[in-house]
MARLOLUM-687800 format. One record per residue (C-alpha): x, y, z; chain. Coordinates in steps of 0.02 Angstrom, whole numbers, plus 50000, padded with zeros to 5 digits. Layout:
BEGIN
PT       X       Y       Z   rovex
PT       X       Y       Z       A
...
END
This chain:
BEGIN
PT       X       Y       Z   rovex
PT   50000   50000   50000       A
PT   50142   50120   50042       A
PT   50222   50085   49874       A
PT   50056   50110   49786       A
PT   50028   50278   49870       A
PT   50204   50334   49827       A
PT   50178   50282   49646       A
PT   50012   50373   49639       A
PT   50090   50531   49712       A
PT   50235   50521   49592       A
PT   50120   50502   49442       A
PT   50011   50646   49498       A
PT   50162   50758   49526       A
PT   50255   50711   49368       A
PT   50115   50687   49243       A
PT   50189   50618   49083       A
PT   50366   50638   49148       A
PT   50368   50451   49181       A
PT   50384   50432   48992       A
PT   50548   50526   48962       A
PT   50557   50475   48780       A
PT   50437   50618   48738       A
PT   50570   50746   48784       A
PT   50652   50833   48638       A
PT   50819   50852   48725       A
PT   50940   50711   48758       A
PT   50943   50654   48937       A
PT   51088   50715   49046       A
PT   51161   50612   49187       A
PT   51126   50751   49312       A
PT   51054   50923   49339       A
PT   51149   51051   49443       A
PT   51045   51150   49569       A
PT   51121   51301   49657       A
PT   51032   51378   49806       A
PT   51052   51431   49986       A
PT   51071   51312   50133       A
PT   50917   51366   50231       A
PT   50832   51227   50333       A
PT   50680   51216   50217       A
PT   50750   51112   50074       A
PT   50723   50944   50159       A
PT   50581   50882   50051       A
PT   50659   50946   49891       A
PT   50826   50863   49927       A
PT   50773   50706   50018       A
PT   50609   50665   49930       A
PT   50576   50760   49769       A
PT   50750   50736   49694       A
PT   50753   50548   49726       A
PT   50578   50532   49651       A
PT   50635   50632   49500       A
PT   50788   50522   49480       A
PT   50682   50365   49494       A
PT   50564   50427   49358       A
PT   50695   50495   49240       A
PT   50863   50420   49284       A
PT   50930   50597   49308       A
PT   51016   50638   49472       A
PT   50998   50813   49545       A
PT   51164   50877   49611       A
PT   51128   51007   49747       A
PT   51250   51145   49789       A
PT   51173   51229   49942       A
PT   51279   51371   50012       A
PT   51272   51505   50146       A
PT   51190   51663   50081       A
PT   51342   51763   50028       A
PT   51436   51620   49941       A
PT   51272   51568   49857       A
PT   51247   51741   49784       A
PT   51429   51751   49733       A
PT   51419   51581   49645       A
PT   51266   51634   49545       A
PT   51342   51802   49499       A
PT   51505   51726   49443       A
PT   51438   51581   49341       A
PT   51286   51663   49264       A
PT   51381   51824   49236       A
PT   51504   51729   49129       A
PT   51367   51641   49032       A
PT   51415   51472   49103       A
PT   51301   51325   49065       A
PT   51350   51239   49227       A
PT   51191   51282   49322       A
PT   51029   51198   49269       A
PT   50912   51258   49407       A
PT   50942   51420   49501       A
PT   50860   51470   49663       A
PT   50857   51654   49713       A
PT   50770   51768   49835       A
PT   50664   51923   49801       A
PT   50809   52041   49831       A
PT   50911   51952   49697       A
PT   50777   51957   49562       A
PT   50838   52117   49481       A
PT   51012   52056   49440       A
PT   50957   51876   49409       A
PT   50824   51924   49281       A
PT   50942   51948   49131       A
PT   51010   51772   49156       A
PT   50845   51680   49172       A
PT   50724   51612   49043       A
PT   50560   51706   49029       A
PT   50448   51580   49115       A
PT   50284   51660   49060       A
PT   50278   51565   48895       A
PT   50339   51409   48985       A
PT   50182   51402   49092       A
PT   50084   51331   48946       A
PT   50218   51199   48921       A
PT   50206   51148   49103       A
PT   50017   51144   49095       A
PT   50019   51034   48940       A
PT   50124   50902   49027       A
PT   50048   50925   49200       A
PT   49861   50963   49185       A
PT   49847   50982   49374       A
PT   49962   51134   49370       A
PT   49861   51290   49414       A
PT   49946   51459   49396       A
PT   49792   51542   49472       A
PT   49827   51450   49635       A
PT   49984   51555   49664       A
PT   49962   51706   49778       A
PT   49970   51868   49681       A
PT   50111   51933   49788       A
PT   50219   51783   49747       A
PT   50196   51810   49560       A
PT   50251   51991   49582       A
PT   50401   51935   49684       A
PT   50458   51821   49543       A
PT   50436   51956   49411       A
PT   50555   52097   49368       A
PT   50517   52230   49238       A
PT   50381   52122   49163       A
PT   50484   51962   49153       A
PT   50433   51807   49250       A
PT   50602   51742   49306       A
PT   50547   51573   49373       A
PT   50412   51490   49477       A
PT   50383   51548   49656       A
PT   50431   51407   49774       A
PT   50431   51491   49944       A
PT   50344   51644   50014       A
PT   50403   51706   50183       A
PT   50359   51844   50302       A
PT   50402   51892   50480       A
PT   50278   51852   50619       A
PT   50285   51851   50809       A
PT   50318   51678   50885       A
PT   50295   51657   51073       A
PT   50285   51521   51204       A
PT   50108   51548   51265       A
PT   50124   51461   51433       A
PT   50278   51561   51481       A
PT   50188   51725   51449       A
PT   50035   51666   51546       A
PT   50142   51611   51693       A
PT   50217   51786   51696       A
PT   50042   51862   51704       A
PT   50012   51904   51521       A
PT   49852   51830   51451       A
PT   49893   51883   51274       A
PT   50048   51927   51173       A
PT   50110   52108   51170       A
PT   50025   52227   51050       A
PT   50145   52374   51063       A
PT   50328   52402   51105       A
PT   50296   52454   51285       A
PT   50200   52294   51318       A
PT   50333   52196   51226       A
PT   50471   52265   51336       A
PT   50373   52231   51496       A
PT   50333   52054   51439       A
PT   50513   52022   51390       A
PT   50580   52082   51557       A
PT   50454   51971   51648       A
PT   50496   51810   51554       A
PT   50685   51839   51545       A
PT   50770   51698   51641       A
PT   50957   51697   51602       A
PT   51067   51605   51579       A
PT   50956   51457   51533       A
PT   50820   51549   51438       A
PT   50814   51730   51381       A
PT   50664   51832   51328       A
PT   50703   51863   51146       A
PT   50794   51780   51003       A
PT   50872   51858   50849       A
PT   51002   51826   50714       A
PT   51145   51932   50775       A
PT   51286   51868   50666       A
PT   51341   51998   50539       A
PT   51256   51912   50393       A
PT   51097   51904   50290       A
PT   50984   51866   50439       A
PT   51013   52037   50515       A
PT   50897   52129   50396       A
PT   50754   52007   50428       A
PT   50767   52030   50616       A
PT   50769   52219   50611       A
PT   50647   52250   50468       A
PT   50486   52220   50568       A
PT   50538   52352   50696       A
PT   50591   52471   50558       A
PT   50434   52451   50453       A
PT   50314   52456   50601       A
PT   50388   52623   50651       A
PT   50359   52699   50479       A
PT   50533   52666   50410       A
PT   50487   52557   50261       A
PT   50539   52692   50135       A
PT   50724   52662   50156       A
PT   50780   52727   49987       A
PT   50709   52792   49824       A
PT   50792   52694   49684       A
PT   50733   52820   49554       A
PT   50800   52979   49632       A
PT   50937   52911   49745       A
PT   50860   52993   49898       A
PT   50903   52900   50060       A
PT   50787   52888   50210       A
PT   50872   52753   50313       A
PT   50932   52881   50441       A
PT   50769   52973   50470       A
PT   50703   52990   50647       A
PT   50585   52841   50635       A
PT   50723   52725   50576       A
PT   50842   52786   50711       A
PT   50710   52757   50845       A
PT   50675   52581   50783       A
PT   50858   52527   50776       A
PT   50895   52602   50947       A
PT   50749   52509   51026       A
PT   50808   52350   50942       A
PT   50988   52373   50999       A
PT   50936   52414   51177       A
PT   50855   52243   51192       A
PT   51031   52173   51185       A
PT   51144   52303   51265       A
PT   51033   52394   51390       A
PT   50905   52266   51445       A
PT   51006   52105   51419       A
PT   50856   52012   51349       A
PT   50946   51917   51210       A
PT   51055   51761   51229       A
PT   51238   51809   51211       A
PT   51261   51664   51090       A
PT   51131   51743   50975       A
PT   51270   51857   50914       A
PT   51331   51706   50815       A
PT   51160   51651   50751       A
PT   51097   51648   50574       A
PT   50955   51549   50496       A
PT   50986   51373   50559       A
PT   51042   51435   50730       A
PT   50885   51538   50762       A
PT   50783   51380   50733       A
PT   50898   51277   50844       A
PT   50888   51411   50979       A
PT   50699   51398   50983       A
PT   50708   51209   50985       A
PT   50830   51215   51132       A
PT   50721   51337   51231       A
PT   50848   51478   51224       A
PT   50713   51612   51205       A
PT   50529   51640   51242       A
PT   50485   51758   51099       A
PT   50550   51802   50926       A
PT   50503   51896   50769       A
PT   50556   51774   50635       A
PT   50513   51685   50473       A
PT   50336   51616   50484       A
PT   50378   51440   50422       A
PT   50515   51420   50552       A
PT   50368   51398   50671       A
PT   50344   51224   50598       A
PT   50520   51172   50648       A
PT   50525   51248   50822       A
PT   50352   51181   50865       A
PT   50377   51002   50808       A
PT   50386   50889   50964       A
PT   50491   50764   50867       A
PT   50624   50896   50834       A
PT   50605   51023   50972       A
PT   50619   51029   51161       A
PT   50485   51164   51154       A
PT   50374   51073   51029       A
PT   50189   51106   51051       A
PT   50218   51261   51159       A
PT   50221   51397   51026       A
PT   50085   51515   50966       A
PT   50086   51652   50835       A
PT   50022   51826   50802       A
PT   50068   51975   50694       A
PT   50209   52086   50755       A
PT   50173   52224   50882       A
PT   50172   52405   50828       A
PT   50259   52547   50919       A
PT   50096   52609   50997       A
PT   49961   52486   50944       A
PT   49935   52322   50854       A
PT   49872   52404   50694       A
PT   50041   52487   50666       A
PT   50129   52320   50657       A
PT   50211   52292   50487       A
PT   50331   52163   50423       A
PT   50431   52111   50271       A
PT   50388   51995   50128       A
PT   50518   51888   50044       A
PT   50532   51718   49966       A
PT   50623   51610   49841       A
PT   50601   51578   49656       A
PT   50668   51426   49565       A
PT   50694   51432   49379       A
PT   50792   51387   49225       A
PT   50943   51494   49174       A
PT   50957   51543   48990       A
PT   51125   51459   48972       A
PT   51087   51281   49027       A
PT   51093   51146   48894       A
PT   50960   51048   48988       A
PT   50815   51171   48985       A
PT   50673   51047   48962       A
PT   50733   50929   49098       A
PT   50769   51073   49216       A
PT   50594   51140   49188       A
PT   50524   50968   49228       A
PT   50614   50966   49396       A
PT   50554   51142   49435       A
PT   50375   51091   49393       A
PT   50388   50938   49504       A
PT   50454   51038   49652       A
PT   50309   51158   49633       A
PT   50174   51025   49620       A
PT   50039   51043   49752       A
PT   50066   50873   49835       A
PT   50252   50901   49855       A
PT   50223   51080   49915       A
PT   50105   51015   50048       A
PT   50234   50890   50108       A
PT   50367   51026   50107       A
PT   50260   51134   50220       A
PT   50267   51002   50355       A
PT   50457   51014   50348       A
PT   50481   51201   50357       A
PT   50435   51272   50187       A
PT   50307   51409   50156       A
PT   50219   51367   49992       A
PT   50156   51506   49878       A
PT   49999   51408   49838       A
PT   49838   51476   49911       A
PT   49759   51302   49917       A
PT   49901   51235   50025       A
PT   49908   51383   50146       A
PT   49719   51377   50169       A
PT   49709   51188   50182       A
PT   49615   51151   50346       A
PT   49738   51012   50385       A
PT   49883   51135   50371       A
PT   49797   51264   50480       A
PT   49755   51136   50614       A
PT   49924   51048   50619       A
PT   50042   51193   50589       A
PT   49950   51345   50658       A
PT   50046   51492   50584       A
PT   49976   51501   50404       A
PT   49828   51618   50443       A
PT   49945   51736   50536       A
PT   50067   51736   50391       A
PT   49928   51771   50268       A
PT   49874   51919   50374       A
PT   50051   51986   50385       A
PT   50077   51972   50197       A
PT   49927   52085   50166       A
PT   50016   52237   50239       A
PT   50197   52184   50221       A
PT   50334   52270   50122       A
PT   50428   52165   49993       A
PT   50617   52161   50001       A
PT   50687   52279   49867       A
PT   50728   52190   49704       A
PT   50836   52327   49628       A
PT   51008   52257   49583       A
PT   51097   52382   49695       A
PT   51001   52323   49849       A
PT   51123   52181   49881       A
PT   51262   52309   49904       A
PT   51155   52418   50017       A
PT   51100   52270   50123       A
PT   51279   52213   50152       A
PT   51326   52390   50206       A
PT   51176   52392   50322       A
PT   51242   52242   50418       A
PT   51388   52340   50487       A
PT   51274   52477   50554       A
PT   51161   52352   50640       A
PT   51310   52259   50714       A
PT   51385   52418   50785       A
PT   51222   52457   50876       A
PT   51200   52278   50934       A
PT   51373   52280   51012       A
PT   51348   52451   51090       A
PT   51490   52526   50988       A
PT   51384   52666   50915       A
PT   51214   52744   50940       A
PT   51082   52710   50807       A
PT   51092   52892   50753       A
PT   51279   52888   50720       A
PT   51274   52717   50638       A
PT   51130   52760   50521       A
PT   51202   52930   50474       A
PT   51362   52843   50420       A
PT   51260   52709   50330       A
PT   51162   52843   50236       A
PT   51324   52917   50173       A
PT   51384   52745   50117       A
PT   51219   52714   50028       A
PT   51228   52880   49936       A
PT   51401   52838   49871       A
PT   51345   52664   49817       A
PT   51192   52734   49729       A
PT   51297   52862   49635       A
PT   51417   52726   49579       A
PT   51265   52629   49515       A
PT   51209   52782   49416       A
PT   51064   52824   49532       A
PT   51045   53003   49593       A
PT   51179   53136   49591       A
END
């Protein structure tokens, strides 16, 4: 019966792929996939790829790297026109500079539909389609849609006298001080290592306080050091330096470590990727499994002011690969509804409305309705090609405030000057 179910799922996901002789291209021995090493690839790597290999005889060779080496690898290989990458994964912020190297997937949708009748482009959330599109070009298929939400251990808050999660920053600070229990468990977790996770951790504070307009990519005007942004970063930094509410080891955390910290009960609350809630709340994986609840992020003064970021990942076929048809088949299989549903149980955040709204998902996982609510008012990560440079420069400013080396005002004034120079070098502004 197990084999029969697996065969049925494979056939539903692959459609006519089980008959590879229909493909126009010769069959390669392998496909090369390049992406990041976030802890949400489990189903793709451990289940979809083996099923694809079983159906086609083609192995998928995964190169999953930390964020900066991953971006560098894609820039170097695709920038040189190399055919060595068959499937590329990239985030929203990378879409601008990835777009020239990717196939236009809009006309490929009909090709996918012809081979896989169950494929439904209308099932994709509108925001995910926009995230995968740059200047009118669909650069791939959305595979993951993420946003920041507030995760908290409900019982810990209740034991401290709080019947509900904080709705504003004052309540948040009081709650955090009440549940802080160092050195075993601290109040709040974050990704403090000077890397890509920094922006995600700060952005909800920044956007909730009215600082979402960081830069105007048309005029070159910079707003990252306005009063609202300064206030948000200073509040964020004070959680670490002034109030001592963050685990000291969090200064070395990035994506996998923030999940592990929640699983090891190192913090009681966190603003973090919505789908990470699946991993920290799984009793089979986590010491704190079954204890977490979710809500949208608190605002500075009231709940309605709470705003967060929207990001995600696209997977698609580069223009230079010699295995376009087979690569597209793997992309289509990864994005099939049944596989997306399985991936959600293991930490992914599917872009398909039908999966996010599936009653089984809502009951077993819990966070999807909160994520959907956050996405409605969230701000997408900038996709302009120069954003990567600006984001890397931003890390230093955040780190200096986290470590108490500079005030938010000084750090952001210096960052604004750096941004203006980078924008001018990119031909933006004066």
